[in-house]
N, C-alpha and C positions, 0 to 999 in steps of 0.2 A: 445817414452816416453810420458806418459800422464801428463797433467798439472792440478793442482787443480783450483777451481773457483777463488781463490784469486790470484793465479799466472797469470791467464788469465786477470783479471782486471788490475793488475800491469803491465803486458806486453803491454796491450793496452795503458796505460799511457806512458810507455817508448817509444812505437812506435810513439805516438803523439809528443813526444819531438824531435824525429828524423826528423820531417817534415821540409820542407824548411823554411828558416828564415822569408820569407815573410808571412807565415801563423802562427802567434803566437798561442801558446797553451792556451786554456781557463783555467783560474786559477782553480786549484783543488788540494785537499790534500787527495788522496785515502787512502794512508797508515795510515794517521792520523784518517780518518773516521773509518777504520777497528780497529785501536787501541782503539778508544773511545768505540766502541761497545764491543770489547773484554774485556776492563776494567770493563764495567758494568756487564758482565757475570762472571768475576773473583771475583769482590767485589761489591755486590749489593748496598752497602752504597755509592759507587762512584757516583751514580746518584744524590745524594744530592749536590754534588759539581758542577754539570753542568746543572741540569734541570732548574735553574733560568735564564740562559743566552743562552744555546745552544738549538736551535729549529730545528725541522725536516727539514725545508726548507734550513737550512745551509748545509745539506749534498748534494754532487754533484750527487752521484748515487742514483737512485730511490729505489733500494732494501735496501740500507743503511738507507734511510729515513723511510721505512716501519718497519725495525727492531727497530729503535730508537722510533718510534711512539708506537710500541708494548711495549717497555720498559717503556715509560712514562705512558701508560695506566695501566700497572701493578702497577707502583709506586703510581699513583693517587688512585687506588682502594685498596691500602694497601696490595697487594698480593706479595708473594715471587718472586724474580727476579733471575732466573737461566736458564740453558740451556733448561730444560724440559718445564718450564712455558712460555718461549719465543716462543718455537716451537708450543706449544699448542695455544698461543694467535695468532700467525701468521696463524696457520691452521684455527682457528675460523674466521679470517678475509679473508680467501681464498687466502693468499699470500705466504704460505710456499713453494710451488713449484716454484713460480716466483722468490724468493730470492735465490734459489739453494738448497732447502731442508735442512734437519737437518745437513747434512754434512757440508754445508757452515757455519752454525752457529757454529758448532764445530771447524771449522778451525779458526774462529775469536778468540777463546780462545787460540788456539795453537800458533798463531803468535804474541800475545800480551805478552811482557815480564813481565809487572807488571801493577797494577792499580794505583800505586802511582802517575804516571805522567798524570793522566786523564785530569787534568785541562790544561796542556800544549798541549795535543793532541786536546782538544776542542778549544783552542785558535787558533791553526793552521787551524782547520776546519772553524771557523768563519772568520778568516783572508781571506781565499780563497773565502768564500761566499761574503764577503764585496767587494772584488775586482771584482767579477762577477757583483755585484750590481752596482759598479762604471761604468763598461762597459755599463750596461743597461742605466744608467743616461747619459753617454756620447752619446749614440745612440739617446736618446730623445732630448738632446741639439742640435744635428745636425739636427734632424727633425724640431725642432722649428726654427732653423736658416733658413732653406729652406722654411718654411711656411710663405709666404708673407701676408696671411690673418690675422695672429695673430699680435697684436700690440706688440711693444718692451716691454712695461710695463707688459703686460700679460705674455709674454714669460719669462721674468726675474723672475716674481713672481712664475711661475711654476718651473723654475730651482731652485730657492731658497728653495721651498717647498720640492723638491725631494732631495736636498742636506741635508736638515734638517732631512728628513726621514732616510737618510744614517747615520747621526750622532746618531740618536736615535735607530738605528737598526730595523727600520720599513721597511722591504724589500718589503712589498706588502700591498696594500690597503685592500685586502680581507684576513681575518684571520679566520681559522677554529676554531671550538669550543674547540678542544683539546689544541690549543695554548692559547686561552683565559682562559681556565681552569687552565693551568699551571701558567699563569700570576696572576690570581686571587688567586690561592692557595699560591703562594709565598708571595703575599701581606697579606693574612690572617695569614700566619705563622709569618710574620714580626710583624703584629699588636699583635698577641698573645704573642710574645717575648718582647713586650713593645716598639717596634720601632713605631714612629708616621708615619702613612700613610697619614693622612690628615694634612694640614698645619694650625698650630695654628695662631690665629689672634693677640695674645698677651693680649686679654681681657678674663680672665678665665671664667667668667659667660657666655659670648657669645660662647666660645668654648665648654662649657658644653652643651649648647642648640643645637648648629648646628654640633658639632663634629670637625669642622675645614673646611677649603676650599679644595675641591677635585681637583685632577690634571687637569681635563678638565672643571672645573666649570667656569661659568660667574656669578659673583655676582654684583649686582647694589646697590650702596649707594645713596639714594635719599633724597633731602630736598629742601626747599625754599632757595633763595640766603641769605647768611649771617648767616645761621644756623650752618654750620660747616662740610659740606660734603668734602671739600678739606682738612680740618684739620683732619678729621677721616682717609682719605686716607693716608695722610702723617704720622699720628700716627701709623697706621698699618704697613706701609712700613718701618718706623724707627724701630719699635719693632721687626719686622721680620729680618731686616738687622743686628740688634744687635746680633741675634742668628746665623748669618752666611748665611741667606737666600739671594740669589742673586735677586735683585729687579730692574726691568725696569720701569721707570715712564715717561709717556707722559703727560706733563703739557701744555695744550693749553691756560691756563689763566695766571698762574704765571710763572715768569722767572725761569731758573734753579738755579740762585743764591738765589732767594726767597725760593725755595723749600729747598735748603741746610740750609738757615737761619731758616726756620720753624722747621727743625729737631733739631736744637740747642735750640730753644725756647721751643718746647713742651717737651724736656727732662730737662728743668730747668737750662740750662747753662747761659742763658741771657734772657732779655726781648726783645720784638720786637723793642721797642723804643731805647733801648741801642744799638742794632745793626744798626738801621737806623741813629741814631744821632752820634754814636761814644762816647757818654757820659757815659762811664762805670765807676762806682765807683772804686777807686784805689784798694780797698779790693777785688773786684770781678774780676780783670783782670786775675788772675791766673786760676780761675774757667772757664772763657770764653776761655782762651788759651787751657786749658785741653780739653774743648768741641770741639774746632776746631781740635785738634790733634786726638781725638777719632773718630769723625765723618768723618774725611778725609779718614779713612780706611774702612768706611762702604761700602759694595758691592752694591751701588745704582748707576744706570746710568739714567740720566735725559735728555729727549729731550723736548725742550720748543718751538718747531715750532708752531707758532700761528695759521696758517691756514693749516690744515692737513686733507687729505682724508683718509678714511678707507683703501684704497689700499696702500697709502704711509705708513701709520702706520704699516700695515701688513709687508711690505718689510723691514722697519726699525727693527721691532721686530724679524723677521726671521734672519736678519744679526746679531742682538745682540745675539740671541741664538747660532748662528754658531761661533761667535767670542769669547764670554765670558760665554755663558750659562746663562739661566734665570730661576728662580724658581717661581717668582711671577711678574705679570704685573699689573700696576695701570694706569688708564686712567682718566684724569680730564679735560673736562667732555664730555659725549656722544653728547649733542646737539651742541657742537662746532665742531664736526667732520662732514665732508661732504662725499658724496658718488658719484660714477661715474654717470654723468648726471646732478648732482647738482639740482637746483631749477626748471629745466625744467619739473620735475614731482612733484607730491604732496609731501609736506615736510614730512608728516607722512610716506609715502613710503620710503623716503630717510632715515629717522631715522631707519626704519625697516631694510633697507639694512646695515646700520651701525651696529646694534645690532647682526644681523645674521653673519656679518663679524667678530665681536668680538668673538662670540661663536665658529665659525669655527677656528679662530686663537688659541683659548684656546685648542681646540682638537689637532691642528697641533703642537703647542708648548709643549703640555702635561704639562701645568702649569695653575694654576688658574689666572683669570683676574678679578680684582675689578675695576669697572667703576662707576664714579659719574654721577648722573643725576639730572636735575633740575625739580622740581615739578611745576605744573601749579598754577595759582593764587588762585584756589579754596581751596588749602591747607593752605593758610595764616591764622594763628591764630587758626587752628583746628588740631586735631590729624589726620595725614595723613593716607590714605588707598590706596589700589591698584587702586581704581577708579581714583585717582589723577594722575596715570601713563598712563591711557588708551589713553589720547590724545597725548601721546609721542610715537606714532608708536607702534612697537611690543616689546617694552622693557620688559613688563611683561611676554609675551609669550616666548621670547628667553632666559631670565635670568633663571639660576638654583636657584637663591636666590635673594630676595629683602630685603634690610634693610633700614627702614626709621629712620631719626633722628627727635626727637621731644623734644623741650625745649622752654623755654621763651627766647625772644630776649634779654631782659635786664638782665645783670649779673654784679653786682658790682665788681670793681677791688679787687683782693686779696681774693675773696670768691670762694667757690665751689658750683655751682648751679646744681640742679638736672636735669637730662636729661635721655631720654629713647632711646634705640636702639630697634626698633620694627622689628622683623623678620616676615614680612608679607607673604613671600613665601619661601618655602624650598622644592625643588623638591625631595630631598633625605631624608627628615626627618621632624622633628616637627617645628612648628612656636611658637612664643612667644615674650615676652618683657624682655629686660635686662636693669636694672637700672645702670647708670654710673654717673659720675660727670663731669661738664664742668668748666674749669678754663679759663676764657676769656683772661686774660693777658698772658697766656701761649699758647692760641689757642690749647688746648689739652683736649681730653676726657680721664678721668682716671677711672680705675676699682673701683668698690665700696669699695674694701678693702683699696685702697690708699686714697679714700675719707675719710674713717673713721680715717685713721692714720694722716691726715693732721691737 
């Protein structure tokens, strides 16, 4: 009796299950892989439900990967997806005979009962792929444990990075253009549908200029001491958290309690003096209590370790991502961070290692990082330029965007003083200046519209 290609594939799977217990079967979902492909051939619209999450590398059998890649290619070119077009595309790629010919593709349609459950089939395929990836990570962990030349800190950092990749579904460091095209196409469709791809800062004029913060961007907010770089970071973190954005903040200068109090002050629930002295007017107590209740629920995590290396910050950030998830990371500020080797080398080189580490972290976390930086003395009393950053290592080179804060130091209590946010560098778009207001007793920068309303 002759067996079909599908029966041979499934018989091999059953045979592998019958192996001795000491040889566990590699996680796989052959039938679900076949069902996904069959569903796409039965209902071409089914690819819309899976193309955003299911990738060719999730398939265990190579021939299933090739068929799925062909389906994705047809979909991205806007061509019909059916038995004939799939076979033509596979033939064009020189893979039709290797997958088992047109007969194998036809069999996929026959064994799939319906396309309705395509998302469930895809979930089973991805689950098996994730388990195989877990085995790969476990093997790497064992290798690191046996490698006596690697420091424990370096080994743990690599383990955390690989675990984060699993969480994010990044099974490989190398990704082919077809995968990148699928990801970019999904983001483009989301943006077209009105979904925000870039993260809004909360300052409408700034968002109109830069579009928002990209997922792997490193943005630097720079100013002389006392001008408000920490205030702007806390302002952005607060405005984002109010929208539900999960924010991690590394505050090397302020304590965690001070960061929390700053969020209350900049949103107008209390003044800094009231919180420090406890002398709150009786009529204001309810407002302050409301602020405490609202801000207690904000998704902001603060680490106020005073002396922190970029390596330690990276480990803490990766753990935060694994435990809670993080959409935005704020660092206050760059020059307070140290790098491996410390001052044994040139300080400028050390700052360069810090900024490169921050950029690499943004890519690994797939979330924007906004880091404050202190300008050199030449910027005092003058409009800051990128030249004022050049003595601070490679900050200008590594950053995707640089925002300078420019305002007068003196600002009378109870008034809104003019200030500028100068976008001096934007790797992915235009530069320019955004006018905002500075309220000193609230330690807050306010959008121009709120300045007019005040």
